[in-house]
C-alpha positions as CSV (number, residue, x, y, z in Angstrom):
1,M,1.6,-12.0,-4.6
2,T,2.9,-15.6,-4.5
3,E,1.0,-18.6,-3.6
4,R,2.3,-22.1,-2.8
5,N,0.6,-25.5,-2.9
6,A,0.1,-27.0,0.6
7,D,-0.2,-30.6,-0.6
8,T,3.6,-31.1,-0.9
9,D,4.6,-29.3,2.3
10,T,5.5,-31.5,5.3
11,D,6.9,-28.7,7.5
12,T,4.0,-27.1,9.4
13,S,5.7,-23.8,9.9
14,R,6.5,-23.4,6.2
15,P,4.3,-20.8,4.5
16,I,1.7,-22.0,2.1
17,F,0.8,-18.4,1.1
18,A,2.9,-15.3,1.1
19,A,2.0,-11.9,-0.3
20,E,3.8,-8.5,-0.2
21,L,1.3,-5.7,-0.5
22,F,2.4,-2.2,-1.5
23,P,0.5,0.9,-2.8
24,H,0.4,1.7,-6.5
25,R,1.9,5.0,-7.7
26,S,0.8,6.1,-11.1
27,L,3.7,8.5,-11.7
28,G,7.1,6.8,-11.6
29,R,10.4,8.5,-10.6
30,K,11.3,9.4,-14.2
31,G,7.9,10.9,-14.8
32,F,8.2,12.8,-11.5
33,K,11.6,14.3,-12.5
34,V,10.2,15.3,-16.0
35,M,7.1,16.8,-14.5
36,L,9.1,18.7,-11.8
37,T,11.6,20.0,-14.4
38,L,8.9,21.2,-16.8
39,T,7.0,22.9,-13.9
40,G,10.2,24.4,-12.6
41,V,11.1,25.9,-15.9
42,F,7.5,27.2,-16.4
43,C,7.5,28.9,-12.9
44,L,11.0,30.3,-13.4
45,I,10.3,31.8,-16.8
46,Y,6.9,33.3,-15.9
47,G,8.2,34.4,-12.4
48,V,11.1,36.4,-14.0
49,V,8.7,37.9,-16.6
50,F,6.3,39.1,-13.9
51,I,9.1,40.4,-11.6
52,L,10.6,42.4,-14.5
53,R,7.2,43.9,-15.3
54,G,6.8,45.0,-11.7
55,A,4.4,42.4,-10.5
56,W,6.8,40.8,-8.1
57,P,4.1,39.2,-5.8
58,I,3.1,37.0,-8.7
59,G,6.7,35.8,-9.2
60,L,6.8,34.9,-5.4
61,F,3.5,33.0,-5.7
62,L,4.9,31.0,-8.6
63,G,7.9,30.1,-6.6
64,A,5.7,29.1,-3.6
65,D,3.5,27.0,-6.0
66,F,6.6,25.1,-7.2
67,I,7.8,24.5,-3.6
68,L,4.3,23.3,-2.5
69,L,4.1,21.0,-5.6
70,Y,7.5,19.5,-4.8
71,G,6.4,19.0,-1.1
72,A,3.2,17.3,-2.0
73,F,4.9,14.8,-4.3
74,W,7.6,14.2,-1.7
75,L,4.9,13.3,0.8
76,N,3.2,11.1,-1.7
77,Y,6.3,9.1,-2.5
78,R,7.2,8.9,1.2
79,S,3.7,7.4,1.9
80,G,4.3,5.0,-1.0
81,R,7.0,3.2,1.0
82,V,4.4,1.6,3.2
83,R,4.0,-2.1,2.7
84,E,2.6,-5.3,4.3
85,E,3.9,-8.8,4.3
86,V,1.2,-11.5,4.8
87,T,2.1,-15.1,5.3
88,V,-0.1,-18.1,6.1
89,S,1.3,-21.4,7.4
90,R,-0.5,-24.4,9.1
91,T,0.5,-23.0,12.5
92,D,0.5,-19.2,12.0
93,V,-0.9,-16.3,10.2
94,S,1.5,-13.4,10.2
95,I,0.9,-9.8,9.1
96,R,3.9,-7.5,9.1
97,K,3.2,-3.8,8.6
98,F,6.0,-1.5,7.6
99,S,5.5,2.3,7.9
100,P,7.2,4.8,5.6
101,S,9.9,5.4,8.2
102,G,10.7,1.7,8.2
103,R,9.1,0.8,11.6
104,M,7.6,-2.7,11.6
105,V,4.6,-3.9,13.6
106,E,3.8,-7.6,13.4
107,H,0.4,-9.2,14.1
108,R,0.3,-13.0,14.7
109,F,-2.8,-15.1,14.6
110,N,-3.7,-18.8,15.1
111,P,-5.1,-19.9,11.8
112,F,-7.8,-22.0,13.4
113,W,-9.2,-19.0,15.4
114,T,-8.7,-16.5,12.6
115,R,-11.6,-14.9,10.8
116,F,-11.2,-12.9,7.6
117,L,-13.8,-10.2,7.4
118,V,-14.4,-8.5,4.0
119,R,-16.7,-5.5,3.7
120,R,-18.1,-4.9,0.3
121,H,-19.9,-2.1,-1.5
122,R,-22.3,-3.0,-4.2
123,E,-20.7,-0.7,-6.8
124,I,-17.1,-0.5,-5.6
125,G,-16.4,-4.0,-4.5
126,V,-14.2,-4.7,-1.5
127,V,-14.0,-1.7,0.7
128,S,-12.1,-3.1,3.7
129,M,-10.5,-6.3,4.9
130,H,-9.9,-7.3,8.6
131,V,-8.1,-10.3,10.1
132,R,-9.5,-11.1,13.6
133,D,-9.2,-13.7,16.3
134,T,-10.4,-13.8,19.9
135,S,-7.8,-11.3,21.2
136,H,-7.2,-8.7,18.5
137,D,-7.7,-7.7,14.9
138,T,-6.0,-5.7,12.2
139,D,-6.9,-4.3,8.8
140,V,-5.1,-5.5,5.8
141,G,-4.4,-3.9,2.4
142,S,-6.2,-0.6,3.2
143,F,-4.0,1.2,0.6
144,L,-4.8,-1.3,-2.3
145,N,-7.0,-0.4,-5.2
146,P,-10.4,-2.2,-5.5
147,E,-9.1,-4.8,-8.1
148,D,-6.1,-5.7,-6.0
149,R,-8.2,-5.9,-2.8
150,E,-10.6,-8.4,-4.6
151,S,-7.6,-10.5,-5.8
152,F,-6.0,-10.6,-2.4
153,A,-9.2,-11.3,-0.6
154,K,-9.9,-14.4,-2.8
155,A,-6.3,-15.7,-2.5
156,F,-6.1,-15.1,1.3
157,K,-9.5,-16.7,1.9
158,R,-8.5,-19.7,-0.1
159,A,-5.2,-20.0,1.9
160,L,-7.1,-19.9,5.2
161,A,-9.6,-22.5,4.0
162,T,-6.7,-24.8,2.9
163,V,-5.0,-24.5,6.3
164,T,-8.1,-25.1,8.4
165,Q,-9.1,-28.1,6.3
166,R,-5.9,-30.0,6.8
167,I,-5.3,-31.3,10.3
């Protein structure tokens, strides 16, 4: 997340706040390959042992388990390609949402009519964030963890306050 100072900007369309939001993945590509290799070797060895002992259904189930594990992680990494680009300028608030397939949807708001709604839970912190104006609204950062939501909410609220105070 990057933030810029509005005091030195003279161009009203120039962003004073810009953030790129993306989900956190706890297992990187290298860790995924290591985990998949170890699991594959385990399933292969025990699958062959069970097939040779005459318990061939167990060998098939171990193969199916490996394929399902690979599919689950493939879907997890695919969903990790989602991202959002949020910019705030003196004339515009823009939220660009990118799906895992690369499709982009852009939401534009007038900063003077924009309301930033944050729903909090006493124990968890920020649960959801919405940007709304008179005609439409959209959620922001729904895939972020609670600490990142809190950090983004503070910075975005500060940017909106900065924009609306300067006329």
